[in-house]
MARZABA-298197 format. One line per 5 residues: for each residue x, y, z of C-alpha. Coordinates in pm, whole numbers. Layout:
<sites>
X,Y,Z ~ ... .
</sites>
This chain:
<sites>
7063,695,-2053 ~ 6858,679,-2402 ~ 6785,909,-2631 ~ 6431,1031,-2637 ~ 6206,1323,-2725 .
5888,1469,-2646 ~ 5862,1815,-2757 ~ 5885,1866,-3166 ~ 5704,2062,-3367 ~ 5572,1982,-3711 .
5428,2275,-4016 ~ 5100,2182,-3842 ~ 5218,2432,-3573 ~ 5564,2663,-3626 ~ 5775,2376,-3722 .
5904,2361,-4076 ~ 5878,2006,-4146 ~ 5585,1733,-4215 ~ 5490,1533,-3963 ~ 5629,1225,-4118 .
5994,1478,-4214 ~ 6047,1525,-3835 ~ 5976,1150,-3751 ~ 6224,1081,-3982 ~ 6494,1290,-3817 .
6395,1144,-3482 ~ 6459,781,-3588 ~ 6878,911,-3755 ~ 6923,1084,-3442 ~ 6801,726,-3224 .
6473,877,-3079 ~ 6376,556,-2831 ~ 6034,822,-2754 ~ 5859,1041,-2997 ~ 5622,1326,-2935 .
5472,1524,-3156 ~ 5378,1820,-2949 ~ 5243,2119,-3166 ~ 5074,2437,-3060 ~ 4777,2401,-2966 .
4647,2151,-3223 ~ 4658,1733,-3273 ~ 4569,1767,-3628 ~ 4956,1601,-3694 ~ 4925,1386,-3438 .
4779,1060,-3647 ~ 5040,1086,-3922 ~ 5328,1118,-3686 ~ 5185,804,-3536 ~ 5108,612,-3820 .
5502,632,-3913 ~ 5578,580,-3582 ~ 5409,221,-3566 ~ 5554,110,-3866 ~ 5937,189,-3790 .
5884,39,-3407 ~ 5931,419,-3260 ~ 5773,490,-2936 ~ 5488,756,-2964 ~ 5281,926,-2708 .
4999,1185,-2821 ~ 5159,1527,-2785 ~ 5036,1874,-2746 ~ 5183,2238,-2646 ~ 4931,2497,-2486 .
5059,2795,-2416 ~ 4876,3136,-2163 ~ 4889,3450,-2089 ~ 5080,3454,-1774 ~ 5447,3528,-1954 .
5513,3462,-2347 ~ 5715,3130,-2290 ~ 5528,2973,-2018 ~ 5359,2662,-2196 ~ 5235,2366,-2036 .
5307,2010,-2307 ~ 5041,1749,-2261 ~ 5092,1382,-2301 ~ 4905,1092,-2330 ~ 4581,1284,-2449 .
4192,1152,-2542 ~ 4299,1368,-2892 ~ 3948,1248,-2961 ~ 3783,1444,-2636 ~ 3526,1746,-2758 .
3569,1927,-2443 ~ 3959,2000,-2542 ~ 3951,1983,-2911 ~ 3698,2268,-2885 ~ 3952,2464,-2559 .
4252,2398,-2851 ~ 3965,2567,-3107 ~ 3951,2870,-2836 ~ 4351,2849,-2832 ~ 4370,2858,-3219 .
4140,3128,-3255 ~ 4291,3385,-2979 ~ 4620,3330,-3192 ~ 4476,3398,-3492 ~ 4370,3780,-3263 .
4701,3768,-3134 ~ 4838,3780,-3490 ~ 4593,4017,-3631 ~ 4706,4286,-3369 ~ 5062,4252,-3429 .
5043,4242,-3832 ~ 4810,4578,-3717 ~ 5114,4703,-3496 ~ 5379,4643,-3785 ~ 5172,4815,-4049 .
5152,5133,-3841 ~ 5502,5156,-3763 ~ 5515,5197,-4157 ~ 5630,4836,-4209 ~ 5515,4644,-4563 .
5311,4341,-4429 ~ 5020,4166,-4460 ~ 4745,3946,-4345 ~ 4851,3694,-4671 ~ 5223,3717,-4583 .
5146,3615,-4274 ~ 4849,3330,-4330 ~ 4985,3198,-4643 ~ 5316,3064,-4444 ~ 5050,2906,-4165 .
4893,2550,-4232 ~ 4670,2498,-3975 ~ 4800,2738,-3656 ~ 4907,3036,-3726 ~ 5216,3213,-3462 .
5470,3422,-3382 ~ 5728,3254,-3627 ~ 5490,3291,-3914 ~ 5538,3636,-3878 ~ 5906,3685,-3824 .
5943,3415,-4155 ~ 5714,3683,-4327 ~ 5944,3971,-4244 ~ 6269,3757,-4340 ~ 6099,3685,-4661 .
6081,4081,-4716 ~ 6497,4088,-4593 ~ 6409,4274,-4262 ~ 6541,4018,-4083 ~ 6845,3797,-4147 .
6633,3441,-3927 ~ 6319,3411,-3725 ~ 6544,3457,-3422 ~ 6652,3822,-3546 ~ 6309,3906,-3670 .
6201,3826,-3319 ~ 6442,4059,-3171 ~ 6440,4357,-3379 ~ 5991,4361,-3435 ~ 5850,4077,-3197 .
5925,4124,-2830 ~ 5830,4400,-2545 ~ 5951,4744,-2606 ~ 5936,4627,-3029 ~ 5645,4773,-3303 .
5469,4408,-3327 ~ 5488,4335,-2995 ~ 5166,4257,-2875 ~ 5138,4029,-2500 ~ 4983,3653,-2493 .
4652,3582,-2504 ~ 4473,3286,-2387 ~ 4441,3070,-2033 ~ 4637,3090,-1761 ~ 4881,2812,-1643 .
4616,2682,-1357 ~ 4403,2613,-1653 ~ 4578,2487,-1910 ~ 4749,2230,-1675 ~ 4374,2120,-1602 .
4266,2104,-1930 ~ 4527,1849,-2016 ~ 4443,1638,-1711 ~ 4061,1659,-1764 ~ 4172,1494,-2103 .
4388,1201,-1916 ~ 4656,1392,-2009 ~ 5051,1365,-1812 ~ 5097,1786,-1759 ~ 5435,1905,-1846 .
5613,2225,-1765 ~ 5800,2281,-2125 ~ 6120,2453,-2111 ~ 6105,2654,-1783 ~ 6363,2807,-1774 .
6220,3084,-1970 ~ 6008,3140,-1767 ~ 6127,3150,-1455 ~ 6032,3435,-1306 ~ 5634,3323,-1281 .
5690,2960,-1111 ~ 5459,2848,-922 ~ 5526,2516,-869 ~ 5334,2471,-543 ~ 4993,2639,-685 .
5078,2364,-1050 ~ 5129,2099,-853 ~ 4787,2142,-650 ~ 4655,2157,-1056 ~ 4759,1829,-1142 .
5113,1892,-1324 ~ 5263,1579,-1338 ~ 5652,1664,-1446 ~ 5872,1889,-1590 ~ 6087,1953,-1875 .
6441,1954,-1747 ~ 6689,1843,-2033 ~ 6642,2084,-2321 ~ 6901,2256,-2515 ~ 6911,2576,-2365 .
6919,2481,-1987 ~ 7278,2519,-1827 ~ 7361,2235,-1559 ~ 7291,2464,-1261 ~ 6993,2523,-1387 .
6898,2180,-1452 ~ 7032,2088,-1053 ~ 6765,2338,-943 ~ 6475,2180,-1161 ~ 6610,1801,-1043 .
6557,1972,-673 ~ 6207,2036,-759 ~ 6128,1781,-884 ~ 6260,1532,-633 ~ 6035,1860,-350 .
5724,1692,-534 ~ 5744,1381,-644 ~ 5770,1516,-1101 ~ 5858,1342,-1333 ~ 6158,1475,-1540 .
6139,1422,-1891 ~ 6332,1597,-2171 ~ 6273,1773,-2532 ~ 6427,1906,-2785 ~ 6186,2183,-2960 .
6302,2048,-3307 ~ 6126,2259,-3534 ~ 6248,2147,-3870 ~ 6637,2235,-3987 ~ 6483,2538,-4153 .
6362,2647,-3758 ~ 6666,2825,-3693 ~ 6705,2628,-3394 ~ 6805,2279,-3254 ~ 6873,2135,-3586 .
6831,1722,-3473 ~ 6589,1590,-3215 ~ 6641,1402,-2940 ~ 6732,1431,-2560 ~ 6970,1191,-2314 .
6785,1096,-2057 ~ 6954,942,-1755 ~ 6820,643,-1501 ~ 6639,657,-1284 ~ 6434,953,-1488 .
6409,755,-1805 ~ 6240,471,-1653 ~ 6039,593,-1464 ~ 5886,806,-1727 ~ 5861,516,-1986 .
5663,315,-1691 ~ 5419,655,-1736 ~ 5366,645,-2054 ~ 5353,258,-2121 ~ 5198,137,-1878 .
4884,-54,-1904 .
</sites>
């Protein structure tokens, strides 16, 4: 068993720490394989890679892509060619979709009588704006006690600020990862179980499932392991670490048992 983390976020998306701070947290936690997987951007990758190389931490290029099929149906990509022009154009379009969604969320909140401006939100984002930045702005105004509380009060279906997810389909997300030479993995699948379609995703090129995830119960892990065996998927692990101020997991690193670790290692680092 080894401690790895293929699902972390920096302040280039909705994390609260710099790429270097995320790497240092991973090192402190004894992580052996690390990926920075920011939402719809690879801008923090070079900084994380440089520090990992200096510290001897195994690193793989990562990104997390949202879909329009479910608010939490996300796919992570690893070993990507981040210089691929087509892939970067794809990420740029995703960021534009995010921006339009956030503007509509802010407009909806304003219509509901909540005093919030685009500046309140956008000044909190260094690269990719997200609902987490809206939540932080609401918290700063004393309207919520945490990011999670802001989501519950304002940003989930049925609440004033909710706007459906925009962007690509799951198939498109997988295909774009594959076209950039990457390994495609469904992130935190327990949150999006209502829209699972593993046969179609396998056909599109899905390589793996993030099975070892903090919110996954033992029963869910067993169900996902059975799916992984059926479709010969890789089994991965990630904490979804957003930094100490993210309001979620406060320490990166998830244990990945053998033989899943050895197979994943070979896939990520085979020459």
